C-alpha positions in Angstrom: -36.4 -8.2 -12.9 -34.6 -5.3 -11.2 -31.9 -3.6 -13.3 -29.7 -3.2 -10.2 -29.0 -7.0 -10.3 -28.0 -7.2 -13.9 -24.2 -6.8 -13.3 -24.4 -9.7 -10.7 -26.3 -11.8 -13.2 -23.7 -11.0 -15.9 -21.0 -12.3 -13.5 -22.9 -15.5 -12.9 -23.2 -16.1 -16.7 -19.7 -15.0 -17.7 -16.9 -16.9 -16.0 -14.2 -14.7 -17.7 -15.6 -11.6 -16.0 -15.9 -13.5 -12.7 -12.3 -14.7 -13.0 -11.0 -11.2 -13.8 -12.9 -9.8 -10.8 -11.4 -12.4 -8.5 -7.9 -11.7 -9.7 -8.3 -8.0 -9.1 -9.4 -8.7 -5.6 -6.5 -11.0 -4.9 -3.7 -8.7 -5.7 -1.2 -8.6 -2.9 -0.3 -5.0 -3.1 -1.6 -1.6 -2.2 -3.2 0.8 -4.6 -1.0 3.5 -6.0 -3.1 6.1 -4.2 -2.3 4.3 -0.9 1.4 4.3 -1.6 1.3 8.0 -2.5 -0.7 8.9 0.7 1.9 6.9 2.7 4.8 8.8 1.0 3.1 12.1 1.7 2.7 11.4 5.4 6.2 10.1 5.7 7.5 13.4 4.6 6.8 14.6 8.1 9.4 12.1 9.5 9.8 8.8 11.3 7.3 9.8 14.0 4.5 9.3 11.5 5.1 5.5 11.9 3.2 5.8 15.2 0.0 7.0 13.5 -2.8 4.4 12.8 -3.4 5.7 9.2 0.3 5.4 8.4 0.5 1.9 9.9 -2.6 0.8 8.0 -1.2 2.1 4.7 2.2 0.5 5.5 0.5 -2.9 6.2 -1.1 -2.9 2.7 2.3 -2.7 0.9 3.7 -5.7 -0.9 7.4 -6.5 -0.4 8.3 -4.9 -3.7 6.3 -1.8 -2.8 8.1 -1.6 0.6 11.5 -1.7 -1.2 10.4 1.1 -3.5 9.1 3.2 -0.6 12.4 2.7 1.2 14.3 3.8 -1.8 12.1 6.9 -2.2 12.5 7.8 1.4 16.3 7.6 1.2 16.2 9.8 -1.9 14.0 12.6 -0.7 15.2 15.9 -2.0 16.0 18.5 0.7 13.3 20.9 -0.5 10.7 18.1 0.0 11.8 16.5 3.2 15.0 15.2 4.9 16.2 11.9 3.5 15.6 9.0 5.9 18.6 7.5 7.7 19.3 3.7 7.6 18.0 3.6 11.2 14.7 5.2 10.2 14.3 2.8 7.3 15.0 -0.1 9.6 12.2 1.1 11.9 9.8 1.2 9.0 10.8 -2.2 7.7 10.5 -3.7 11.3 6.9 -2.5 11.5 6.1 -3.9 8.0 7.7 -7.2 8.9 5.8 -7.5 12.2 2.5 -7.0 10.4 3.4 -9.5 7.8 4.7 -12.1 10.2 8.3 -12.0 9.0 
């Protein structure tokens, strides 16, 4: 038997590991690294919303993550980037809503 198949066989024999793996894959939120990459790109301003990478990252956010991102954008410190206006936040949330069918 090949050793490369041992983890798969372990999953077959251990329903607890299989259940945990399934739960990890069903989370409805973006990884923290995705959120941070999105925040970094949004420092450049609202025009970043037109970029495919930004849109992809935005689409991965849960609703709670979206709220947190919006709050962070509105609280940017001037030495980092200009704080986003309500209109800019609305543009971001409109894109997120369109992707999520809201």
